[in-house]
C-alpha positions in Angstrom: 6.4 85.0 -8.1 3.8 82.6 -6.6 3.8 79.0 -7.8 0.6 77.0 -7.6 0.4 73.3 -8.1 -1.7 72.2 -11.0 -4.6 70.0 -9.8 -5.9 67.8 -12.7 -9.6 67.8 -13.3 -11.4 64.8 -11.8 -12.5 62.4 -14.5 -16.1 61.5 -14.9 -17.6 58.3 -13.4 -17.5 56.4 -16.7 -14.0 57.7 -17.5 -12.9 56.3 -14.1 -14.3 52.9 -14.9 -12.4 52.8 -18.2 -9.3 54.0 -16.5 -9.5 51.3 -13.8 -9.8 48.6 -16.5 -6.9 50.1 -18.5 -4.6 50.4 -15.5 -5.5 46.9 -14.2 -4.6 45.4 -17.6 -1.3 47.4 -17.9 -0.2 46.5 -14.4 -0.1 42.8 -15.4 2.4 43.5 -18.2 4.2 46.7 -17.1 6.3 46.0 -14.0 7.6 49.7 -13.6 4.0 50.9 -13.7 3.0 48.3 -11.1 5.8 49.6 -8.9 4.6 53.2 -9.2 1.0 52.3 -8.5 2.1 50.3 -5.4 4.2 53.3 -4.2 1.1 55.5 -4.5 -1.1 53.1 -2.7 1.2 52.2 0.2 0.5 55.3 2.3 -3.3 54.5 2.1 -2.7 50.9 2.9 -0.5 51.8 5.9 -3.2 54.1 7.2 -5.9 51.4 6.7 -3.8 48.9 8.6 -3.1 51.4 11.3 -6.8 52.2 11.7 -7.4 48.5 12.3 -4.6 48.3 14.8 -2.5 46.0 12.6 1.2 46.2 11.7 1.4 47.1 8.0 4.7 45.4 7.8 3.4 42.1 9.2 3.3 39.2 6.7 0.0 38.3 5.1 -2.0 35.7 6.9 -1.5 32.2 5.5 -4.1 31.1 3.1 -6.5 28.5 4.5 -6.8 25.4 2.4 -10.0 23.5 3.1 -9.4 19.9 4.2 -11.5 18.7 1.3 -9.3 20.5 -1.2 -6.1 18.9 0.3 -7.7 15.5 0.1 -8.7 16.1 -3.6 -5.0 17.0 -4.4 -3.7 13.9 -2.6 -6.3 11.7 -4.4 -5.3 13.1 -7.8 -1.6 12.5 -7.0 -2.3 8.8 -6.1 -4.7 8.0 -8.9 -1.9 6.8 -11.2 -0.5 4.4 -8.6 -4.0 3.1 -7.7 -4.8 2.6 -11.4 -1.6 0.6 -11.8 -2.4 -1.5 -8.8 -5.9 -2.1 -10.1 -4.5 -3.1 -13.5 -2.2 -5.8 -12.0 -5.1 -7.0 -9.8 -7.4 -7.3 -12.7 -4.9 -9.1 -15.0 -2.9 -11.1 -12.4 -4.8 -11.1 -9.1 -1.7 -9.6 -7.6 -3.4 -8.2 -4.5 -5.2 -11.4 -3.9 -1.9 -13.3 -4.0 0.0 -10.9 -1.8 -2.8 -10.7 0.8 -3.2 -14.4 1.0 -1.6 -16.2 4.0 0.4 -18.8 2.2 2.0 -20.4 5.2 -0.6 -23.1 5.3 -0.2 -24.1 1.7 2.4 -26.5 0.2 5.2 -25.3 -2.0 3.4 -27.0 -4.9 0.2 -25.0 -4.3 2.1 -21.7 -3.9 4.0 -22.5 -7.1 0.8 -23.1 -9.0 -0.7 -19.9 -7.8 2.5 -17.9 -8.5 2.4 -19.3 -12.1 -1.1 -17.8 -12.6 -0.1 -14.5 -11.0 3.0 -14.4 -13.1 1.2 -15.0 -16.4 -1.4 -12.3 -15.7 1.0 -9.7 -14.3 3.3 -10.3 -17.3 0.4 -9.7 -19.6 -0.4 -6.5 -17.8 3.2 -5.3 -17.9 3.7 -6.0 -21.6 0.3 -4.5 -22.5 1.0 -1.1 -20.9 4.8 -0.7 -20.5 7.8 -1.1 -22.8 10.8 -2.0 -20.8 14.5 -2.6 -21.6 17.5 -3.8 -19.7 19.9 -1.3 -18.3 22.9 -3.6 -18.9 22.8 -6.1 -21.9 25.4 -8.5 -20.5 24.1 -11.8 -19.2 23.6 -11.8 -15.4 26.6 -13.5 -13.7 29.1 -12.2 -16.2 32.1 -10.0 -15.5 31.5 -6.4 -16.3 33.4 -3.1 -16.2 31.7 0.0 -14.9 33.5 3.1 -16.3 33.6 6.6 -14.7 31.1 7.8 -17.3 28.3 5.7 -15.9 25.1 7.3 -14.5 25.2 6.9 -10.7 21.4 6.2 -10.6 21.5 3.5 -13.4 24.2 1.3 -11.8 24.2 0.3 -8.1 27.5 -0.8 -6.8 27.4 -3.4 -4.0 29.9 -5.4 -2.0 33.4 -4.1 -1.3 33.0 -0.6 -2.9 36.1 1.5 -2.8 38.6 3.3 -4.9 37.6 5.0 -8.1 36.3 4.0 -11.6 36.7 1.9 -13.6 35.2 -0.8 -11.4 35.4 -4.5 -12.2 32.7 -6.8 -10.8 30.0 -9.4 -11.5 26.6 -8.4 -12.9 24.0 -9.6 -10.4 21.0 -7.8 -11.9 20.6 -6.3 -15.3 18.2 -3.5 -14.2 15.1 -2.3 -16.0 14.2 1.0 -17.6 10.7 1.9 -18.9 10.8 3.4 -22.4 7.1 3.8 -23.0 3.9 3.9 -20.9 0.3 3.2 -22.2 -1.9 3.5 -19.1 -5.7 3.9 -19.7 -7.3 7.2 -18.8 -9.5 7.3 -15.7 -13.1 8.0 -16.3 -14.5 11.1 -14.6 -16.1 10.1 -11.3 -14.3 6.8 -11.1 -13.3 5.8 -7.6 -9.6 5.1 -8.0 -9.4 3.6 -4.5 -11.6 0.7 -5.5 -8.9 -1.6 -6.8 -11.3 -4.5 -7.2 -15.1 -4.7 -6.6 -16.5 -7.4 -4.4 -18.0 -10.3 -6.4 -21.3 -11.9 -5.5 -22.4 -14.9 -7.4 -26.2 -15.3 -7.7 
């Protein structure tokens, strides 16, 4: 008895178009089917790579990221920090104060300027952030830090040794932000422009 392999009839052009769409859609959601398709295509891919003199097992070439794209990603990551800096500059002139050389000024002049910066920065802080103390005890009071404390919320200083509970003096209450209300940046806004130059006419 002679066995002959059955060769399926080749589908028409339009049938092949529909089949390509159907298979592409199913590959996304059907992992076993995707594995079978890859197994069918691997010999052809290996031959194609061999014809080009390439190693089919070599890893794919790294994707080139245009420098402008990398800059855009970095700028978006920094927009929040730049917006916050601009906020404190607008309300409290913080950048002006920090960039000013205060060595030539008297303590009274520095104190007067610090009072203005403090008032504006405090207004900016309270307008856009809700903060609460990490520890409610008065600073300078004796406190006990148990073994159930979050390591990130309490910083132990001085002669640290042994194990909890620790007994010490509260030097700083700590702060935790409970709510943020930052304004949204307008499209096309230059976030690096913390404060525009002012020209009086």
